[in-house]
BABADO-329518 format. One record per residue: residue number from 1; x, y, z of N, C-alpha, C, O in turn; residue in three letters. Coordinates in pm, 1 decimal. Layout:
# residues N
+-----+----------+----------+----------+----------+----------+----------+----------+----------+----------+----------+----------+----------+------+
|  nr |    neast |   nnorth |      nup |   caeast |  canorth |     caup |    ceast |   cnorth |      cup |    oeast |   onorth |      oup | rest |
+-----+----------+----------+----------+----------+----------+----------+----------+----------+----------+----------+----------+----------+------+
| NUM |        X |        Y |        Z |        X |        Y |        Z |        X |        Y |        Z |        X |        Y |        Z |  ala |
...
+-----+----------+----------+----------+----------+----------+----------+----------+----------+----------+----------+----------+----------+------+
***
This chain:
# residues 73
+-----+----------+----------+----------+----------+----------+----------+----------+----------+----------+----------+----------+----------+------+
|  nr |    neast |   nnorth |      nup |   caeast |  canorth |     caup |    ceast |   cnorth |      cup |    oeast |   onorth |      oup | rest |
+-----+----------+----------+----------+----------+----------+----------+----------+----------+----------+----------+----------+----------+------+
|   1 |    633.6 |  -2354.6 |   -917.6 |    697.6 |  -2293.6 |  -1032.5 |    607.0 |  -2187.8 |  -1096.6 |    652.1 |  -2078.9 |  -1132.2 |  unk |
|   2 |    478.5 |  -2222.0 |  -1110.6 |    384.7 |  -2129.4 |  -1172.5 |    364.8 |  -2006.6 |  -1084.1 |    355.7 |  -1894.5 |  -1134.1 |  unk |
|   3 |    358.1 |  -2027.8 |   -952.5 |    339.8 |  -1916.3 |   -858.8 |    459.0 |  -1822.0 |   -866.3 |    442.9 |  -1700.1 |   -859.9 |  unk |
|   4 |    577.9 |  -1878.3 |   -880.0 |    698.6 |  -1797.4 |   -889.0 |    695.8 |  -1707.8 |  -1013.7 |    734.1 |  -1591.0 |  -1007.8 |  unk |
|   5 |    650.5 |  -1763.6 |  -1125.8 |    641.7 |  -1685.6 |  -1249.8 |    537.3 |  -1575.2 |  -1238.9 |    556.6 |  -1465.6 |  -1291.6 |  unk |
|   6 |    427.0 |  -1603.9 |  -1170.8 |    322.8 |  -1502.6 |  -1154.6 |    374.4 |  -1387.2 |  -1068.2 |    343.7 |  -1271.0 |  -1094.5 |  unk |
|   7 |    452.1 |  -1419.4 |   -966.1 |    509.0 |  -1314.7 |   -880.8 |    606.2 |  -1229.2 |   -961.4 |    608.2 |  -1106.9 |   -947.0 |  unk |
|   8 |    685.9 |  -1292.5 |  -1045.2 |    778.8 |  -1216.1 |  -1129.8 |    704.1 |  -1127.3 |  -1229.0 |    747.3 |  -1015.3 |  -1256.4 |  unk |
|   9 |    593.3 |  -1175.8 |  -1282.5 |    512.4 |  -1093.1 |  -1371.9 |    454.0 |   -974.0 |  -1296.4 |    449.7 |   -862.8 |  -1349.0 |  unk |
|  10 |    409.5 |   -997.1 |  -1174.2 |    359.0 |   -887.2 |  -1091.9 |    465.9 |   -783.3 |  -1065.5 |    439.7 |   -663.3 |  -1072.0 |  unk |
|  11 |    587.0 |   -829.3 |  -1035.5 |    698.3 |   -736.0 |  -1015.6 |    730.7 |   -659.6 |  -1143.7 |    757.8 |   -539.6 |  -1139.6 |  unk |
|  12 |    727.8 |   -728.1 |  -1255.8 |    756.1 |   -663.8 |  -1383.6 |    653.8 |   -555.7 |  -1415.6 |    691.0 |   -446.5 |  -1458.6 |  unk |
|  13 |    525.6 |   -584.4 |  -1395.2 |    422.6 |   -484.3 |  -1421.1 |    434.3 |   -366.8 |  -1325.1 |    407.7 |   -252.9 |  -1363.4 |  unk |
|  14 |    474.0 |   -393.3 |  -1200.2 |    496.1 |   -285.2 |  -1104.9 |    611.7 |   -195.6 |  -1146.2 |    603.8 |    -73.5 |  -1133.0 |  unk |
|  15 |    718.8 |   -255.8 |  -1196.1 |    834.1 |   -178.1 |  -1242.9 |    796.6 |    -95.5 |  -1365.9 |    837.0 |     20.2 |  -1377.8 |  unk |
|  16 |    720.2 |   -154.3 |  -1456.5 |    675.8 |    -80.8 |  -1575.0 |    589.9 |     38.0 |  -1534.0 |    604.9 |    147.3 |  -1588.7 |  unk |
|  17 |    499.8 |     17.3 |  -1437.8 |    414.6 |    126.8 |  -1391.7 |    497.7 |    237.9 |  -1328.8 |    467.7 |    355.8 |  -1347.8 |  unk |
|  18 |    601.1 |    201.8 |  -1254.7 |    687.6 |    302.2 |  -1193.0 |    764.0 |    380.9 |  -1299.3 |    774.4 |    503.2 |  -1290.1 |  unk |
|  19 |    816.9 |    312.4 |  -1398.8 |    888.2 |    380.9 |  -1506.9 |    796.8 |    475.9 |  -1583.1 |    835.4 |    588.6 |  -1614.3 |  unk |
|  20 |    676.8 |    430.7 |  -1612.5 |    581.8 |    516.6 |  -1683.9 |    544.1 |    636.9 |  -1598.3 |    526.6 |    747.4 |  -1649.6 |  unk |
|  21 |    531.9 |    614.9 |  -1467.9 |    498.5 |    726.0 |  -1378.1 |    604.9 |    834.5 |  -1383.0 |    573.1 |    952.9 |  -1394.3 |  unk |
|  22 |    730.6 |    794.3 |  -1374.3 |    838.7 |    892.3 |  -1376.6 |    849.6 |    961.4 |  -1513.0 |    874.0 |   1081.8 |  -1519.7 |  unk |
|  23 |    831.7 |    886.0 |  -1620.4 |    834.9 |    946.2 |  -1753.9 |    720.8 |   1045.9 |  -1773.4 |    740.9 |   1154.0 |  -1828.7 |  unk |
|  24 |    602.4 |   1009.4 |  -1728.1 |    487.7 |   1098.3 |  -1747.5 |    503.6 |   1226.8 |  -1667.6 |    470.8 |   1334.7 |  -1717.1 |  unk |
|  25 |    553.2 |   1217.0 |  -1545.6 |    575.1 |   1338.9 |  -1466.5 |    682.0 |   1426.8 |  -1530.8 |    671.4 |   1549.4 |  -1527.3 |  unk |
|  26 |    784.1 |   1366.0 |  -1589.1 |    887.2 |   1442.6 |  -1658.8 |    832.9 |   1513.1 |  -1781.5 |    865.0 |   1629.3 |  -1806.3 |  unk |
|  27 |    749.9 |   1442.6 |  -1859.1 |    688.6 |   1505.0 |  -1976.6 |    597.1 |   1620.0 |  -1936.9 |    596.3 |   1724.8 |  -2001.6 |  unk |
|  28 |    520.2 |   1600.3 |  -1830.8 |    430.6 |   1706.5 |  -1786.5 |    509.7 |   1827.7 |  -1738.5 |    473.2 |   1941.5 |  -1767.9 |  unk |
|  29 |    617.4 |   1803.7 |  -1664.9 |    699.7 |   1914.3 |  -1616.8 |    763.1 |   1988.8 |  -1734.1 |    767.4 |   2111.8 |  -1735.1 |  unk |
|  30 |    811.7 |   1914.6 |  -1831.7 |    871.3 |   1975.9 |  -1950.0 |    767.8 |   2058.9 |  -2025.8 |    797.9 |   2168.4 |  -2073.3 |  unk |
|  31 |    646.2 |   2006.1 |  -2036.8 |    540.6 |   2080.0 |  -2105.0 |    505.3 |   2209.1 |  -2033.2 |    479.9 |   2311.0 |  -2097.6 |  unk |
|  32 |    503.5 |   2205.9 |  -1900.2 |    474.1 |   2326.8 |  -1823.2 |    586.9 |   2428.0 |  -1837.6 |    561.4 |   2547.8 |  -1849.8 |  unk |
|  33 |    711.6 |   2380.8 |  -1836.3 |    824.7 |   2472.8 |  -1851.7 |    824.8 |   2538.0 |  -1990.3 |    862.6 |   2654.4 |  -2004.3 |  unk |
|  34 |    783.3 |   2464.5 |  -2090.7 |    777.9 |   2521.0 |  -2225.9 |    668.5 |   2627.7 |  -2233.2 |    683.9 |   2727.4 |  -2303.8 |  unk |
|  35 |    558.1 |   2607.3 |  -2160.4 |    452.5 |   2708.9 |  -2159.6 |    503.0 |   2841.3 |  -2103.8 |    458.0 |   2947.8 |  -2146.0 |  unk |
|  36 |    596.2 |   2835.2 |  -2009.1 |    646.1 |   2956.5 |  -1945.1 |    745.9 |   3033.5 |  -2031.7 |    764.4 |   3153.6 |  -2012.1 |  unk |
|  37 |    809.4 |   2966.8 |  -2125.7 |    911.9 |   3032.4 |  -2207.4 |    849.8 |   3109.8 |  -2323.3 |    739.4 |   3080.1 |  -2368.8 |  unk |
|  38 |    923.5 |   3208.6 |  -2368.6 |    883.8 |   3281.4 |  -2488.8 |    957.5 |   3220.3 |  -2607.5 |   1079.7 |   3231.2 |  -2617.7 |  unk |
|  39 |    884.3 |   3157.3 |  -2695.3 |    943.6 |   3092.0 |  -2812.0 |    876.8 |   3143.4 |  -2939.1 |    778.7 |   3217.7 |  -2935.1 |  unk |
|  40 |    932.4 |   3101.8 |  -3049.6 |    876.3 |   3141.8 |  -3177.9 |    743.8 |   3070.4 |  -3203.1 |    707.9 |   2976.7 |  -3131.8 |  unk |
|  41 |    673.3 |   3114.9 |  -3303.4 |    543.1 |   3057.3 |  -3336.2 |    556.0 |   2909.8 |  -3374.9 |    466.3 |   2830.1 |  -3347.3 |  unk |
|  42 |    666.9 |   2873.8 |  -3438.5 |    688.0 |   2736.0 |  -3482.3 |    697.5 |   2640.7 |  -3362.9 |    643.2 |   2530.3 |  -3367.9 |  unk |
|  43 |    764.7 |   2681.4 |  -3257.3 |    781.7 |   2595.6 |  -3140.6 |    659.2 |   2596.8 |  -3049.7 |    644.9 |   2508.0 |  -2965.7 |  unk |
|  44 |    571.6 |   2694.1 |  -3064.1 |    452.5 |   2698.6 |  -2980.1 |    356.6 |   2584.9 |  -3010.5 |    275.4 |   2549.7 |  -2924.9 |  unk |
|  45 |    363.1 |   2527.0 |  -3127.9 |    277.3 |   2414.5 |  -3162.6 |    311.9 |   2288.9 |  -3086.5 |    227.2 |   2200.9 |  -3071.2 |  unk |
|  46 |    435.1 |   2278.2 |  -3038.0 |    479.2 |   2159.7 |  -2965.4 |    442.0 |   2165.2 |  -2817.7 |    452.3 |   2064.2 |  -2748.0 |  unk |
|  47 |    399.7 |   2279.3 |  -2769.8 |    372.9 |   2295.9 |  -2627.4 |    268.0 |   2198.9 |  -2574.1 |    296.3 |   2123.8 |  -2480.8 |  unk |
|  48 |    149.7 |   2198.8 |  -2630.1 |     49.2 |   2110.1 |  -2569.7 |     76.7 |   1962.3 |  -2594.9 |     31.2 |   1877.6 |  -2517.9 |  unk |
|  49 |    149.8 |   1929.8 |  -2700.5 |    174.0 |   1789.6 |  -2733.8 |    254.6 |   1719.1 |  -2626.0 |    220.2 |   1607.5 |  -2587.1 |  unk |
|  50 |    360.0 |   1780.7 |  -2577.2 |    443.1 |   1718.4 |  -2474.2 |    362.2 |   1697.4 |  -2347.1 |    370.4 |   1591.6 |  -2284.6 |  unk |
|  51 |    284.9 |   1796.9 |  -2309.1 |    203.5 |   1786.0 |  -2187.8 |     95.8 |   1678.8 |  -2203.3 |     68.9 |   1604.2 |  -2109.1 |  unk |
|  52 |     34.5 |   1670.7 |  -2320.6 |    -71.3 |   1571.7 |  -2343.7 |    -14.4 |   1429.9 |  -2341.2 |    -78.8 |   1338.7 |  -2289.2 |  unk |
|  53 |    105.0 |   1410.2 |  -2396.5 |    168.7 |   1277.8 |  -2391.0 |    193.1 |   1237.8 |  -2246.1 |    167.7 |   1123.6 |  -2207.8 |  unk |
|  54 |    242.3 |   1331.3 |  -2165.7 |    262.8 |   1303.1 |  -2024.0 |    133.5 |   1270.6 |  -1952.5 |    130.2 |   1182.5 |  -1866.5 |  unk |
|  55 |     27.5 |   1340.8 |  -1986.9 |   -102.6 |   1317.1 |  -1924.7 |   -155.7 |   1178.4 |  -1960.5 |   -207.3 |   1107.3 |  -1874.3 |  unk |
|  56 |   -143.2 |   1140.2 |  -2086.9 |   -189.0 |   1007.3 |  -2130.5 |   -108.2 |    897.6 |  -2061.7 |   -164.1 |    797.4 |  -2017.3 |  unk |
|  57 |     22.6 |    916.5 |  -2053.1 |    105.0 |    817.4 |  -1983.9 |     67.7 |    807.7 |  -1836.7 |     66.7 |    698.6 |  -1779.8 |  unk |
|  58 |     37.1 |    921.0 |  -1775.2 |      1.6 |    921.3 |  -1634.2 |   -126.2 |    841.9 |  -1609.2 |   -136.0 |    771.2 |  -1508.9 |  unk |
|  59 |   -223.7 |    852.5 |  -1698.2 |   -348.3 |    779.1 |  -1679.8 |   -339.0 |    634.4 |  -1727.6 |   -427.6 |    554.6 |  -1697.2 |  unk |
|  60 |   -235.2 |    598.8 |  -1800.8 |   -219.3 |    459.3 |  -1842.4 |   -160.8 |    373.3 |  -1731.1 |   -158.5 |    250.8 |  -1743.1 |  unk |
|  61 |   -113.8 |    434.5 |  -1623.8 |    -58.2 |    359.4 |  -1511.2 |   -165.7 |    271.7 |  -1448.1 |   -136.1 |    161.9 |  -1401.0 |  unk |
|  62 |   -288.6 |    318.5 |  -1446.6 |   -398.8 |    242.9 |  -1387.5 |   -412.7 |    107.2 |  -1457.1 |   -442.9 |      6.8 |  -1392.6 |  unk |
|  63 |   -391.0 |    104.5 |  -1586.3 |   -399.1 |    -21.3 |  -1660.9 |   -295.2 |   -121.3 |  -1610.2 |   -327.1 |   -237.9 |  -1586.6 |  unk |
|  64 |   -170.3 |    -75.5 |  -1593.4 |    -65.2 |   -167.8 |  -1550.0 |    -84.7 |   -213.4 |  -1405.7 |    -55.5 |   -328.4 |  -1372.8 |  unk |
|  65 |   -133.5 |   -124.9 |  -1319.8 |   -157.8 |   -164.2 |  -1181.3 |   -271.3 |   -265.1 |  -1172.3 |   -263.5 |   -360.2 |  -1094.5 |  unk |
|  66 |   -376.5 |   -245.7 |  -1250.8 |   -485.2 |   -343.8 |  -1251.9 |   -438.9 |   -476.2 |  -1310.4 |   -478.6 |   -582.3 |  -1262.3 |  unk |
|  67 |   -356.4 |   -471.4 |  -1412.3 |   -303.1 |   -593.6 |  -1471.5 |   -216.0 |   -668.2 |  -1371.7 |   -221.2 |   -790.9 |  -1363.1 |  unk |
|  68 |   -136.3 |   -593.9 |  -1296.5 |    -50.9 |   -655.5 |  -1194.2 |   -135.9 |   -722.4 |  -1086.9 |   -109.1 |   -836.2 |  -1048.5 |  unk |
|  69 |   -237.8 |   -652.7 |  -1038.8 |   -322.6 |   -709.0 |   -935.3 |   -400.1 |   -830.1 |   -985.9 |   -422.3 |   -925.1 |   -910.8 |  unk |
|  70 |   -440.8 |   -827.7 |  -1110.8 |   -511.8 |   -941.0 |  -1168.9 |   -419.9 |  -1062.5 |  -1181.7 |   -462.5 |  -1175.4 |  -1157.3 |  unk |
|  71 |   -294.1 |  -1039.8 |  -1220.0 |   -200.7 |  -1150.6 |  -1239.2 |   -159.3 |  -1214.0 |  -1106.7 |   -141.1 |  -1335.6 |  -1099.9 |  unk |
|  72 |   -144.3 |  -1134.3 |  -1002.2 |    -97.4 |  -1187.0 |   -874.0 |   -207.3 |  -1267.1 |   -805.8 |   -180.5 |  -1371.8 |   -746.8 |  unk |
|  73 |   -330.1 |  -1218.6 |   -813.5 |   -439.0 |  -1290.7 |   -746.3 |   -502.5 |  -1379.3 |   -845.5 |   -597.2 |  -1450.7 |   -812.8 |  unk |
+-----+----------+----------+----------+----------+----------+----------+----------+----------+----------+----------+----------+----------+------+
***
């Protein structure tokens, strides 16, 4: 019973890591597309923020993968 729960936790952490991966790549792509557009000065302040959020999410995947590997073994 305990082994079954640990496997489910490993699957859950893997799914979370996959979701974060896709979200982070989307944020990074959106940030790059905003850099290419000509916008007003007010919207230019949002440019690096979207890209930085995507970058932080992309590097947080390592935490979930390590947590998954720790829980399974």
